[in-house]
N, C-alpha and C positions, 0 to 999 in steps of 0.2 A: 865667205861673207855673203856672196850672192844667194847661196842656198838658204842661209838663215833669213835673209831679207824676204825671199820668196815664200818660205814656209810661214814666217810671221805675218806676211801680207795675206796669205791664204787663210790662216786662222783668224785674222782680224776681220776679213770679209765674211767668213762663215759666222763669226760671233755677231757681227753687225746685222747679218741677215736673220739670225736666230732671235736676237733681242728686238730687232726692228719689227718682227712679226707680232711682238707684244706691244711695243711703243706706238706703232702707227694706229692700230685699231682702237687702243685705249684713248689716245689723244683725240682721235676723231669722234669717238662715242661721247667722251666727256664734254668736248666742245659743243656738240649738238645738244646734249642733255641740259646744259646750263641755259639754253634758250627755250627750254620747255618748263612746265610747272613742276615736273617730278623732282629734279635735283634741288631747286630752291626750297621745296617743301621739306625734303630730307635734311638739308643743312640747317633749316630753321629749328627742327626738332633737336638737333645735336648741339646747338649754340651754348646751352648752359654747361654741358660737359666740356666743350672745347674752350670755353672762357676760363676754366680752371687751369688750363694749360697755356694760357696766353694766346689762344688761337681763335679765329672766327669759325663759323659753322662750315664754310667751304673746305676747311682743312681736313675734315673727316674723309673726304674723297681720296686724296693722296695717301692718307694713313691706311685706309682699308685696302686700297689697291697695292700699296707697297708691301703690306704685311702678307697678303694672300698671294701676290705675284712676286715682284722683285723691286729693287731700287729704281730700275728704269721705268717701270709702270707708275711708281709713285712720282717720279720726276715728270713723266709725261702728263700727269694730272696737275702737278704744281704749275706748269707753264700755261695752263688754260685759265688760271685765276690771277687776279691782282692781289698779291699778298705784300705785306711790309717786309723789310729786311729782317726784322726780328722774328716774324712769323716763319719766314723761309728758313732762318737759322734753326729755330726750334724744330721745325719739320725735318730738317737735315739731320739734326742730332738724334731725334726719335727714330727716323728711318735707318740711321747708321746702326743703332742698337737693335732695332726690331724690323726686319724685312725678310721676305722670302721664307716665312716660317715653316711652311709645309715641307719644302724640299730640304732646307738646311737642318731642320729637326730630324728628318729621316736619315740624313748623313750622321748626325749625332748618335742616333740609335744603332747604326751599323758599326760604329766604333765602341759600342757598349755603354753609352750614356743615355739615360732616360730622356725621351723627347719632351715629356711634360715639364721636366725640370728646366730644360733649355728654353722652352717657350716662356715659362714663368720668369726666369731670370731676365730674358731679353725684353719682355713687355714691362716688367718692373723697372728696369733701368731706363727705358724710354719714358715712362710716366714720371718717375722721380726727376730725371734730368730736365724734362719740360717744365715742371713746377718750379724747380730751383732757378732755371734760367729766367723764367717769367718774373720771379720775385727779385732776382739780383740785377737784372738788366732793364733799365728804364728807357734806353735809347732804341735806335733802329726803327723809328716810326715812319721813315721815308719809304716810298714804294720801291720794291725790288725791280731791277731791270734785268731781264733774262737774256743771256747771250744768244740762245737759239730760238727765241720767240720773236715774232714780229711785233712792232710797236702797236699799242692799243689803237683800234680803229672804231669807226662808228658802228653801232649795233647793226648787224645784217638785217636786211629786209626780205623776208620770205625764205622758204626752205632751200631754194637754190643757192642763195648767198650764204646761208648758214653752213651748208655742206661744203661750199668752196672754201670758206674760212677754215673749217675743220681740216680739210685736205691740206691747205697751205700750212697751217700750224703743225700738223703731223709730219708733213714733208720736211719742214725746217728742223724738226726734232731728229729725224733720221740722218740728215746731213751733218748736224753737229755731233751726233752719236758716232758716226763714221770717223770724223776728225779726231775723236778722242780714243775710240777703241782700237782702230787699226795701228796707229803708232805705238799704243800700249802693248798690243800683242807682239809687235816686232821686237820691242825692248825685252819683253818676257822671254821670247824665243832665243834672243841673244844671250840672256842670263842663263837659260837652261843649257844651251850648247857649250858655253864657255865654262860651265861648272860653278857659276856664281851662286846658284841656289844651294849647292853643297857647302860652299864657303859660308854663306849666310847661316846655314845650319850650325856650322862650327862656331861662328861668332855668337850665336844664341845660347850655346852650351852653358857658359857661366851664368847667364840670366835665368836659366831654368832652375838652377840651385836656389837662387834668391826667391823664386816663386814657389819653392817647395817640391820641385820635380827633379827626377834623375836626368843625367846627360842624354840618355837615349830618347828623350822626348823632343829634342831640339828639331829633328826633321819634321815632326808633326806640326810644331809651331811654325817652322819656316814655310811649310806648304800652306797652312791656313792664313798666315800673315801676308804672304805674297800673292797667292792665287784666290784665296777665299774658301769658304766651306763647300759651296756647291761645285765650283770648278776644281778645287783641290781635293775632292773626296777620294779619288783614286790614290793619290799620293799619300793621303793621311791613313787610309785603310792599309795600304802596303807597308807604311812605316810602323803601324801598330803590329802587324803580323810578323814583319822581319826583324824589327828592333826589340821586340819583347817588352813593349811599354806596359807597365802595370796598370791595373784598374784605377788605382788612386791617381797616378800621374795622367792617365787619359782623361779622368774626370776634371782635374785641375787645368789641363790643356784646353779642354772644351769650355770651361768657365772663362778662361782668358780669351779664347777665340770668338765666343759668342758676343763678347764685349768689344773685341777689336780684331777684325779679320779683313783681308784684302785691303790693307791700309792705303796702297797706292791707288788702285782702281776706285774704291769707294770714296776716296777723298777727291780725286781728280774730276769725277763726273759731276761734282757739285759746283765746280768753278764757274760754269756758265750761268748759274743761278744768281750770281752777284753777291755772294756772302763771303765773310772771312773764313778761309778754310783752315788756317793754322790753329785757331781756337777749337775748331771741330775735331781736328786730328789729336790735339792735346787732351781734350775731354775724353776721347775714346781710349787713348793710351794710358792716361792716369787712372781712369776707372778700372781698366783691365788689370793693371799692375796691382793696385791697392786691393781690389776684390780677390784676385787670385792669391796674392801673398797672404792676405788675411785668412782665407779658407785653408790654404796650405799650412800655415802656422798652426791653426787649431787642429787640423787633421794629424799633422806630424806629432804634435804634443800629445794628442790622445793616444796615438800609437805607441809613443815612448812610455806613457804612463801604463798602458796595457801590458807592454812587455815587462816593465818593472814590476808590476803586480804579479805576473806569472812567475817571474824569477824569484820573487819574495816567497811565493807559495811553495815553490820547490825547495 
C-alpha cells in the first residue's frame, strides 16, 4: 500500500507541475490583460456571438484557451473574471465537450478516426448545449464564488499592484489544483494496481453491445472514461492493437469518448467553480449514450442491409 501511495503521490506531483506550468502563466497573463485596453476591446467585439450562447464577451477568453490548450487553462481564465453561476455552468458544459482539441484530436487520428470529424462533433456539441441551456434555464443569475480564487478586491493601482494580484490569483489556482490532482492520481494508481481498471472494463462489456460495439471495445472505453483521451492515449492505442477492435467499433468508441471522457477528473475539477456538477456529469453521459447508440444503430442497420443485399444477389 505504501508503494502505491508513493507512486500515486509522485504522479500527482508530476501532473501538478506539468499542468501548473500552463495554469500559472495563463492566469497571470489574463489577469494583467484585463487591466489593459486589449482584452476589453476583444471581448467587446465578441459580445454579439457570446450573447447567443448566454455568455458575456469575457467568456471568449476561457473558451479559446480551453479549446487550444486544456481544461485547466480554461478554468485558469474563468477565475480571473466575475461570471454568473449560469455563465460558469454553460462554460463548464462547453469546455467538457470541447477542450484540448489539438492533442486529443491527434490521439483520435492515431487510433484511426479522422481528426476533423472529432473536432466537428465536439465543437458542435459545445455550441448546441450552450444554446439549449441558455434557452431552458432562466436561473443562475447570482455571481459565482470560486473556491480557489480570492474574493473580489479593489482595482489595483499601477503595474506593480496588477502584477502582484496576478501572481496571487495564479498561485491560489496552483494550490487548489494540487489539492485535487494529487489525491486523484493516488486513487487512480490504487485502481490500476488492484486491477479495478480491468474489472471496470468487464463491467462495461454489456454496455458496449447496447452502444453498437463488440465486447473487445470495453478496454478502450474504460481507458478513455477513467483517464481521458490525452492521458489514456497509450492504453487506448494498445487496446486497439491487441484486442483487434474493428474500424467501426473504434469510430463508435471515439464518438462516445469525445462526448464523455475522463468523467472523474473532468467533473471534479469544476467543483471549486461553485456550480452544480451532477447535472454537468448527467449532460455528458446522456449525450454520449444517445449519440453513440444512434450512430451505432444506423451503422449496424446499414451493414445488415448491405449483407442482405449481397446474399440476395448470390
